[in-house]
C-alpha positions as CSV (number, residue, x, y, z in Angstrom):
1,M,0.6,-48.8,-81.0
2,T,-0.5,-45.2,-82.8
3,P,2.2,-42.9,-84.1
4,S,1.7,-40.7,-82.0
5,R,1.9,-42.1,-78.8
6,R,5.1,-44.1,-80.2
7,F,7.2,-40.3,-80.4
8,N,5.3,-39.2,-77.8
9,E,7.5,-39.5,-74.1
10,N,4.9,-39.7,-71.3
11,W,3.2,-42.7,-73.4
12,L,3.1,-44.7,-69.7
13,P,0.3,-43.4,-68.9
14,T,-2.0,-43.2,-71.6
15,F,-1.3,-46.6,-72.4
16,F,-1.9,-47.6,-68.9
17,D,-5.5,-45.7,-69.2
18,D,-6.0,-47.6,-72.1
19,F,-5.4,-50.8,-70.8
20,F,-7.7,-49.9,-67.3
21,D,-10.2,-48.4,-69.0
22,N,-12.1,-50.4,-71.2
23,E,-14.9,-52.4,-71.3
24,W,-13.8,-55.5,-69.2
25,M,-11.9,-53.7,-66.5
26,V,-14.0,-50.7,-66.4
27,R,-12.3,-47.4,-64.4
28,S,-14.5,-46.4,-61.1
29,K,-15.3,-42.7,-61.9
30,A,-16.8,-42.5,-58.5
31,A,-16.5,-39.0,-56.9
32,A,-17.0,-39.8,-53.0
33,P,-16.8,-43.3,-50.7
34,A,-19.6,-45.8,-51.1
35,M,-22.7,-45.4,-48.8
36,N,-24.7,-47.5,-46.7
37,V,-27.8,-45.7,-44.6
38,M,-29.8,-48.4,-42.3
39,E,-32.4,-47.6,-39.8
40,N,-33.9,-50.0,-36.7
41,E,-36.4,-49.2,-34.3
42,N,-34.1,-47.9,-32.0
43,D,-31.2,-46.4,-34.1
44,Y,-30.3,-45.3,-37.5
45,K,-26.7,-46.3,-38.8
46,V,-24.2,-44.6,-41.2
47,E,-21.1,-46.9,-42.5
48,I,-19.3,-44.7,-45.4
49,A,-16.5,-46.3,-46.8
50,A,-13.1,-45.0,-45.4
51,P,-10.5,-47.4,-46.6
52,G,-7.2,-45.7,-45.2
53,M,-8.6,-43.4,-43.1
54,K,-7.9,-42.7,-38.6
55,K,-9.9,-41.4,-36.5
56,E,-7.5,-38.4,-37.0
57,D,-8.7,-38.1,-40.9
58,V,-12.1,-38.0,-39.7
59,N,-14.2,-34.7,-38.9
60,I,-18.2,-34.6,-38.0
61,H,-19.6,-31.9,-36.6
62,L,-23.7,-30.7,-36.5
63,D,-23.8,-27.4,-38.9
64,Q,-26.0,-24.6,-37.9
65,D,-29.0,-26.4,-39.1
66,H,-28.4,-29.1,-37.1
67,N,-27.5,-31.5,-40.0
68,L,-24.5,-34.0,-40.1
69,V,-21.5,-32.8,-41.8
70,V,-19.1,-35.6,-42.4
71,S,-15.5,-35.0,-44.0
72,M,-12.4,-36.8,-44.5
73,E,-9.5,-36.5,-45.9
74,K,-6.3,-38.1,-46.0
75,K,-2.7,-36.4,-46.3
76,T,-0.6,-37.9,-48.7
77,E,3.2,-38.0,-47.5
78,N,6.3,-38.5,-50.3
79,K,8.4,-40.9,-49.4
80,E,12.5,-41.0,-50.1
81,D,12.8,-44.4,-49.2
82,D,14.0,-46.0,-51.8
83,K,13.9,-43.3,-54.6
84,K,17.6,-44.0,-56.4
85,H,16.7,-48.1,-57.0
86,S,13.3,-47.3,-58.0
87,R,10.5,-44.8,-59.4
88,Y,6.9,-44.5,-60.1
89,L,5.5,-44.6,-63.4
90,R,2.0,-44.2,-61.9
91,C,1.2,-43.6,-58.3
92,E,-2.9,-42.8,-58.4
93,F,-2.7,-44.7,-54.4
94,S,-4.1,-40.7,-53.1
95,Y,-7.2,-39.6,-51.9
96,S,-7.9,-35.8,-51.3
97,K,-10.8,-34.9,-49.9
98,F,-15.1,-35.9,-49.1
99,Q,-17.2,-34.1,-47.5
100,Q,-21.3,-34.9,-47.0
101,T,-24.4,-33.1,-45.1
102,L,-26.9,-35.5,-44.4
103,V,-30.5,-33.6,-43.6
104,L,-31.1,-36.0,-40.3
105,P,-34.7,-36.9,-39.4
106,D,-36.7,-35.1,-36.7
107,N,-36.5,-38.2,-34.1
108,V,-33.0,-38.7,-33.9
109,D,-31.4,-37.6,-30.9
110,K,-28.4,-35.1,-31.6
111,E,-26.6,-34.9,-28.6
112,K,-26.4,-39.1,-28.9
113,I,-24.6,-39.3,-31.8
114,H,-21.3,-41.4,-31.8
115,A,-18.8,-42.6,-34.5
116,A,-15.7,-45.0,-35.1
117,V,-13.1,-45.9,-37.3
118,N,-12.6,-49.7,-38.3
119,D,-11.3,-51.7,-40.6
120,G,-11.5,-48.9,-43.6
121,V,-15.9,-48.2,-42.6
122,L,-17.2,-45.1,-40.7
123,T,-20.2,-46.2,-38.9
124,I,-21.9,-43.2,-37.2
125,E,-24.5,-44.1,-35.2
126,L,-27.5,-41.7,-35.1
127,P,-29.9,-42.8,-32.1
128,K,-33.5,-42.0,-32.3
129,L,-35.3,-40.8,-29.9
130,K,-37.4,-41.9,-27.3
131,P,-41.4,-41.5,-26.9
132,E,-40.7,-39.6,-23.2
133,D,-38.1,-37.5,-25.1
134,K,-39.9,-36.2,-27.9
135,I,-42.3,-34.7,-26.0
136,K,-40.0,-32.7,-23.8
137,T,-38.7,-31.5,-27.2
138,V,-41.9,-29.6,-28.3
139,K,-41.7,-26.0,-26.7
140,V,-44.8,-24.4,-25.4
141,I,-45.0,-20.5,-26.6
142,E,-46.9,-18.2,-24.0
143,V,-49.1,-16.0,-25.7
144,K,-49.5,-12.8,-24.2
């Protein structure tokens, strides 16, 4: 231990930073959850890692440009259960806020998008328009 750490009252966080942030145990610095995007002939599927999230923590909407906006916010609670017997020396179990805007392909049926949170994964299903529905979405402008 270096002399500067020996006399520092906050030695514990520095010690743990050194322990967990080294070449054999690299700390993740990711600011956004992991995301998978899949496509098949009928739809697209987006999976976003959402550990500990409930449906109340998730907001999904289409913005004015018809982009899909996904935001998640986990509100942490301070528990006063057993404070007289123990205390945290380091606490990193918090997830504040995430927001991602996804530009949707033109062939997504925006009226039939649905989502669910299950086992720590947010799954968003984006059904594709059927060929006959694509024809209906074309608007002909009358020339006068």
